[in-house]
N, C-alpha and C positions, 0 to 999 in steps of 0.2 A: 504493500500500500504506500501511497505517497504521503508526505507530510503537508498539512494545510498551507504552510507558508510558501510552498513551492509553486502555487498556482499563479499568482501575480508577482513577478519579480520586482524587488524594490528599486528605486532610483534615487540617487543622492541629490541633495539640493543643488550642488554645484553642477551636476550633469543636467538637471532640469533647467537651470539658468542658461547653460550653454546652448541647449536646443532652443529655448525661448528667444534668445538673443538673435539667432539667425533663422527663426521659425519660417518654414515655407511648406505649405500643404503639398507642393509638387515634388518635394524631396524629403520624405520623412524617414528617419532612421528606424531600424528594427526595434530598438529598445523603447522608442516612443509608442509604436503600435502595440507592444506588449503591455505597456502601462503609461497612458498619456496624461494621467491626472496630475502628477507633479509639474509637468510642463504647462498644463492648463492653469494651475494655481499660480505659477510664476508669471504667466501672461496676464492673468486677471489682476495681479498685484502691481505689475510694472507697466503694462501696455494693453489695457483692456479693449481698446479699439485699435488694433494693430494694422498698419498699412503693409500689405504683403508685397513681395518683389514683383508680382504681376500687376500691381495697382489695385487689387481688390482689398477688402477690409475684413478682418477676422474679429468677431465679438465674443467675449467670454463672460460678461457680467449678466446676471439674471435680469436686472432691471432694463438693460439695453435690449436684450432679446424680447422681452415683453413689449417694450415700446415699438419695436419693429413689427412684431406680430400684430399688434393692435392697429397699426397704420397701413392697412392694405391699399389705401389710395396712393400712398407714396412709394411703398415697397412692393414691387410686383413679383409674383411667383412665375410669370410667363418665362419660358426658357428658350424661345426662338433665337434670340440674340446670342445667348451663351452657348447653346448646344450646336449651332450650325458649324462653327469651326471645330468643335470637339468631335462630332460624329460624322460630319458631312451632311448637307441638307437633303441629300437624296437617299440616305441610309434608313433601314428599318428602325434602328435605335432612335434616330432623330424624329421620325414620324410618331413612334410610340410615345416617347417622353414629352413631346410638345403637344400631345393630344390628351394625355391622361389627366385625371382630376387634380392630382397633387401639384402639377406644374402648369396650372392655368389660373387665370383671373376670371371674375365674373365677366360676361354672363354664362360662359360654358361651365365654369366651376359651379355656379349656382344651380344650373339645370341638372348636372350629373349628381351632385351631392344630394339634392332633394330626392331624386329617384332612388338612390342607394339608401338614404335614411328612411324612406318609406317602407323598405323591407327589413330594416334593422330597428324596429320599434322595441320598446321594453317588453311587450307581450311576445313578440317574435323571438327575442333573445331568451326569454324565460322558457319558451317552448323548446329551445335547443338543449336545455340543461340535462334532461333525462338521457338523451342520445349521447351527449358529451360525456356524462358519467359512465355510461355503458362502454363507450370507446376507450376511455382512460382505464377502466377496470380490466378490459380485455388485454390492453397492453401490459398492465401490471401483472396479470395472470401469466402472460408469456414470459415476462422477466423473472417472475418467481420460479417458474418451471426450469428456466435456464440457469438460475442462480446469479443473474446479472445481465450485462449487455453493454450497450453504448447509450449514454443519456441523450445524445442528439439523434442518431439514426433510429434507435429502437423506441424512442419515447417523444422527445420534444418536437422533432420535425414531423412525426406521424400525425400529430393532433391537428395543427392548422390546415394541412393539406386536405384532410378529411372534411373539416368544417367548411372551408372555401369550396371544396368539391361539391358538398351538399348544397351550399347557397346557390351555386351556378348550375346545379343539376348535372355535373359531370359523372357519367357512369363509372362505377368502381374500376372496371376493367381498363379505363382510359387514364387513370390517375398517376400511373408510375412516372411519366415524364415531367409532371408538374413541378416538382422540387428542383430538378436540374434546370429547367427553363427559368424559373424564378431566380435562382442563384446566379445564372449567367447574365440575365438582364440587369439585375441590381448590381452585379459586380462591375459592370461597365460604367456605373455612376461614380466610381472612385475618382479622386481629383485628377489622377493621371492614369487612365486605364492602359494596360499593355496591349500590344497588337493581338495577343491571344484572347484577352478579355473583349476587345472590340469584335473579333470574329465570332466568338461564342455568343455574345450578346445579340449581334445581328442575326445569326443563325437561329437563335432561340425565339426571337420575335417572329421571324418568318414561319418557323415550324408551328408556333402556337397560333398564329393567325390562320394558317391552313387548317388546323384542327377546329378552331372556333367557328369558322365559316360553316362547317358541316353541322356543328352543334346548334348554331343559331338557326340554320335552315330547318332542322328537326323541331326546334322549339316554336318556330313560327307555325309549323303544321299542327303541333300539339302543345299549346301553351300550358304552363304550370300555374300555380296560385300566385298572383303578383304580390300578395301579402307575405309570402314566404320565399318565393323564388326570385332572386335578384335579377337573373338573366331575363325572365319573362317581364319583369317590371321595366328593365332598361329597354327591351324591345318595344313594349306597348307605350311607354312614355306616360305623361300625365294626361288624364282625360281632358280633351279640348285644348291641350297645350302642345308645345313643341315636342318633336321626337328627335332622338339622336340620329345623326347620319350613320351610315354603315361603318365608316372609319371610326367615328367617335364611340360607337357601340363596341366594336371589337377591341379597340385599344383600351377602353376602360374595363373590359373584362380581364385583360392582362394586368391592368393596374390593381384590380381587386385581388387577384392571385398574389401579386407581389406584396401588396400592402398587408394582406392578412397572413402571409406565410413567414417570411424571414424574420420580421420583427417579433412575431409571437413565438416562433421557434427560439429566438434569442431570449425573450422574456423567460420562458420556461427553463431553458438550459442554463442561462445566467443565474436564475434564482436558485436552482438546485446546487449549482457549483458554488455559489456564495455561501450556501449552508455548510459546504465542506470547508470553505476558506475561513469562515467565522463560526467556529463551534459554539461559542458563547451565545451568539444570536440564535443559532439553531436550537440550543437547549431551551432558551427562553420561549421561542416560538412553539416548540413541541409541548412545553409545559402549559402554555396558553391553550393549545389545541385540546390537550387532555382535560384541562379544567373546564372547558366549554362544551365538552362532548354531550350531546343530547339537547343542546340549546342552539338551534339552527341560526337564529339571528346573531347571537353572540359569536358563534363560530365564523359566520360570514364577516363580521367586523374584524376579528383577529386576522383572517386571511386577507381581507381588503387592505388593511394597514400594512401588512408585511409585503404584499405584492407591489403596492405603490412605493414602498421603500426600496425594493429590488429595482424597480423601474428608475427611481431617482439615482441610486448608487451606480448602476450599470445600465444606462439607457441603451436600448436596442439600437436606436437611431441616434448617432452622436452629432450629426451635422445637418443643417438646413441651409437654404440659399434664397436670397432675394436680390432684386435689382432696383436701385433708386431711380424713379422716373423723373424726379426733379432734384435740384440741389437741396440739401437738407443737413441736419445735424443729428448725430447719435452720440450720447455720452459726452457732449461738449466738443466733439470733433466734427469739422465740416466735411461733408461728403459731396462730391460733384454729381450732377445729373449723369445717370448711366453707371454709377458705381456698383460693382458687384459686391455683395455682402454675404459672408459665411456666418451663420449663427451656430455657435458651439454649444449644443444642448448639454453635452457631457460636462463642460466647464460650468455652465449656469446652474446645473443640478447639484453642484458642490460649492456654491457661492456662500461663504460664511456670513455674509450680510443677510442671508435669507434663512439658512439652516444652522442650528446649533450642532456643533461637532459634525460637520459635513463629511469628514473622512471616516466616520464610524457608521457601520450598518446597525440601524435601530428599528427592529420590526414593529415596535409600538409607536413609531413617530407619528404624532398628530399634526394636522394642518399642513400636510405635505403639498407644496405648491410646485411639484416637479413639472418639467416641460417635455417629458418623454413623448407625449402625444401632441406636442405643439400647443398653439394657443390662438384664439381669435377665429376668423372664418375658416381657416385651414386646419383647425383642430381635428385630429383623426376621427373620421366618421364611425369607425369600428371600435372606438375605445371601450365601450361597455362590453362588447363581445370579447375583446382581448383580455380585459380584466376577468371576465367569467372563465375563460380558458386558463388563465394563470392561477386563479383561485382553486379551480377543480384539479388541474394537473399537478401543481406543486403540493397542494394540501393533501390530496389523496396519496401521492407518492410518499410523502414524508410520514403520513400515518401508517402506511403499509410497510415502509422500509425505513424506520427511524435511524437505523444504524448503518445505512448503506455507506460504502467507502469507494472512492476512486481507486482503481487498481493501477493506474499509471497517470502521468501528467497529461492533462487535457491539451488538445491542440486548438489554439485560437485561429480565427478566420484570417488574421493578419491584414485587416482593412481599417481604414480611418473612419469611414462613414457608418458602417454597420458593425456593431461590436457584439461578437458572439463566438461560439466554438464550433469547430468542424467535427471533432471527435472528443469523447470523454468516457472511456471504458470504466466500468464500475462493477462492484460485486455487492450482493445483498446477503451474503453469508460467508 
């Protein structure tokens, strides 16, 4: 078994200052990717609105991120200008990312979000809970029979793929490529994607579009319940209102897979691995779970607080982006019109001006104002579903296997934007 302190390697204050002094998202060292938080702290203290070598701006304070999120009229999410040189304006990646919900402004953003939210009501999410519990328990039964497995492949990644597959009505026999497609498309969002990431991302967009065209054609012939089936709702649009074009429809189906897959996989995987890294926090959480057994409301409160603390401490999505449409100011710094802005969610979520003891994992933390789901009009449409998946997956895993142990050091994804693990072998006995 590995020792808990081996999971996240420490970084000296001197090394963190050195990286912060020459910080450049386009040239990140390996030790930063393993543990970026000391560098984020150094930037937040010395240069919270940092002008990068490429002329963009990197924000690390919680208040500055909230100010940008709130001002959607000044700070655009549209990526046409930014992604044309990155991907090429005739590439599948460019068409996808400039059409999907997350990288658009109103009115497209408003239309698509309204349709998605209509199928993710409180009642609809509550109706998913029994099926989600059954899915999680079946995975835990398999792990129990094997005596362990891999936290990511055998558990964390298997849950959101099934949930999103159900929402879109993807037949079970067709779901095996979904995870690889999602990883490839999101991998190309790194600050400087490699040629291999470019190729894999473009190929995955093309393959998924080919698949979705057939799925959409079938659903047009045999619609599902628009109150439960997101794909049917996107196809039918609002009664008497606008409908999505075929490109908008297909690309936002890809977005739904991506938005619901890797971030939730990371939430579950990160949460369970944090329980290995911080045994005191795990002991406190387990004690609270045992103390509230039989009280559903109290147990949900315990799980909700702990899941939100995991989201704060190791945000699945570490970076966001905006473009200033006009000259403006952030944190007292002048930004010119057209300035590209990177919002460092990972840094803001550990801002000591907002959180007491931000570098400590506290499962009982109250009033958690983390930005893992964003803020404002672009706040994650599926946040309630993601929280439900986190509560059920992590809570039931820990209750079933309170003494699970990692059997070797987990392998991180090695990316700046999305923080999670690729592999995490473990044993339950």
